[in-house]
C-alpha positions in Angstrom: -4.6 23.7 -33.1 -4.1 23.0 -29.5 -5.6 19.9 -28.0 -8.7 20.8 -26.1 -8.6 20.9 -22.4 -11.3 18.4 -22.0 -9.3 15.8 -23.9 -6.2 16.4 -21.7 -8.5 16.0 -18.6 -9.9 12.8 -19.7 -6.6 11.5 -20.6 -5.6 11.9 -16.9 -9.1 11.1 -15.3 -10.0 7.8 -17.1 -6.7 5.9 -16.0 -7.0 7.5 -12.3 -10.6 6.2 -12.0 -9.6 2.9 -13.4 -6.8 2.6 -10.8 -9.1 3.9 -8.0 -11.3 1.1 -9.0 -8.8 -1.6 -9.2 -7.0 -1.0 -6.0 -9.6 -1.7 -3.5 -10.8 -4.7 -5.3 -7.3 -6.2 -5.5 -6.7 -5.7 -1.8 -9.8 -7.8 -1.0 -8.1 -10.8 -2.5 -7.1 -13.5 -0.3 -3.4 -13.7 0.8 -1.1 -16.3 -0.9 0.6 -19.3 0.8 4.3 -19.5 0.6 6.5 -22.1 2.4 3.6 -22.8 4.7 2.9 -19.2 5.8 0.2 -17.0 4.6 1.7 -13.8 2.8 0.2 -10.4 3.0 1.6 -7.9 0.5 0.6 -5.0 -1.8 -1.4 -6.1 -4.9 0.0 -6.3 -8.3 -2.0 -3.1 -9.3 0.1 -1.1 -6.8 3.3 -2.6 -7.9 2.4 -1.5 -11.6 1.9 2.0 -10.1 5.5 2.0 -9.1 6.7 2.0 -12.5 4.1 4.8 -13.5 5.6 6.7 -10.6 9.1 6.5 -12.0 7.7 7.5 -15.4 5.8 10.5 -14.1 8.8 11.7 -11.9 10.8 12.1 -15.1 8.4 12.9 -17.8 6.1 15.6 -16.1 9.1 17.9 -15.2 10.9 17.4 -18.5 7.6 18.2 -20.4 7.0 21.3 -18.4 10.4 22.5 -19.1 10.2 21.7 -23.0 6.9 23.5 -23.3 8.4 26.8 -21.4 6.3 26.4 -18.4 9.2 26.2 -16.0 13.0 26.8 -16.2 15.5 24.1 -16.6 16.7 24.5 -13.0 13.3 24.1 -11.7 12.9 21.0 -14.0 15.9 19.4 -12.5 14.7 20.3 -8.9 11.2 18.8 -9.6 12.7 15.6 -11.1 15.0 14.9 -8.3 12.2 15.5 -5.9 9.8 13.2 -7.9 12.5 10.5 -8.1 13.1 10.6 -4.4 9.2 10.2 -3.7 9.2 7.5 -6.4 12.0 5.8 -4.7 10.3 5.8 -1.2 6.9 4.5 -2.8 9.0 1.7 -4.7 10.6 0.7 -1.5 7.4 0.6 0.5 5.3 -1.3 -2.2 8.2 -3.7 -3.2 9.8 -4.5 0.0 7.0 -4.5 2.7 5.6 -7.9 3.4 3.9 -9.6 6.4 3.7 -13.3 6.7 2.0 -15.5 9.4 1.6 -19.2 10.2 -0.9 -19.3 13.1 1.9 -19.2 15.8 4.2 -16.3 14.5 3.8 -13.0 12.6 6.7 -12.0 10.6 7.3 -8.5 9.4 9.6 -7.2 6.7 9.9 -3.6 6.1 12.6 -1.4 4.5 12.1 1.2 7.3 12.7 -0.9 10.4 14.2 -4.2 11.6 12.7 -7.5 10.5 10.5 -8.8 13.5 9.1 -12.2 14.5 6.1 -11.7 16.8 4.2 -14.5 18.7 0.5 -14.6 18.3 0.4 -14.9 22.1 1.9 -11.3 22.3 -1.0 -9.7 20.5 -3.0 -7.4 23.0 -5.3 -5.4 20.8 -6.4 -4.5 17.3 -7.9 -1.3 16.2 -8.6 0.8 13.1 -7.2 4.3 12.3 -9.1 6.4 10.0 -6.6 8.9 9.3 -4.0 6.3 8.4 -6.4 3.8 6.8 -4.8 1.0 8.6 -5.5 -1.7 11.1 -3.1 -1.4 14.0 -2.2 -4.5 15.8 -0.7 -3.7 19.3 1.8 -6.3 20.9 3.3 -6.8 24.3 6.9 -5.8 23.7 7.2 -5.7 19.7 5.5 -2.4 19.1 2.7 -1.8 16.6 2.0 -3.6 13.3 0.4 -1.4 10.7 -1.8 -3.2 8.1 -2.9 -0.7 5.5 -6.2 -1.5 3.9 -4.4 -1.6 0.5 -2.5 -4.8 1.6 -3.9 -8.1 0.1 -5.0 -10.6 2.6 -5.5 -8.5 5.7 -8.9 -10.0 6.6 -7.4 -13.6 7.0 -4.7 -12.4 9.6 -7.4 -10.4 11.4 -9.7 -13.4 11.7 -6.9 -15.5 12.9 -6.1 -13.2 15.9 -7.5 -14.1 19.3 -11.1 -12.9 19.6 -10.4 -10.8 22.7 -8.0 -8.7 20.6 -10.8 -7.7 18.0 -13.3 -5.9 20.2 -13.2 -2.8 18.3 -12.7 -4.2 14.8 -15.7 -5.1 12.6 -14.8 -8.1 10.4 -17.0 -9.2 7.4 -17.3 -12.9 7.7 -16.8 -14.8 4.3 -20.4 -15.9 4.1 -21.9 -12.5 5.5 -23.7 -10.4 3.1 -22.4 -6.8 2.8 
């Protein structure tokens, strides 16, 4: 007898709900300190999701081909597309990092050159709902995007000059929700 549909649905829904519950909580954690700088990076939960992404990119098209749902050619195409997406996700999660020490903000990204930005050059900070990111505008170094999934963003925002934070609501550590 075939596995009931509800069991298959629960097999996907329960881990997905667990991940959606863990990710925001992990992102609320304070940034760690390394070599005198505060480090803002993606939490461990998202790093684990990169391995799940690699597995899904290979397993789902292969299983669909094995069960006759798609042709072998489509399976190969879907696997390659999944691997490309998993690779992009992997680079973003594993290689993106922002550090700061009170005088400088250092950004490390696989998509653009590494930057060293003075706190004095920060002009404005805002929040983008479509991107789910805080955006720090600087005088000559462009924009710094801080996705809400990064761990330790609130510490950097609280360290910015107060005139830059006019449009950003920050929760103070001792303030109730």
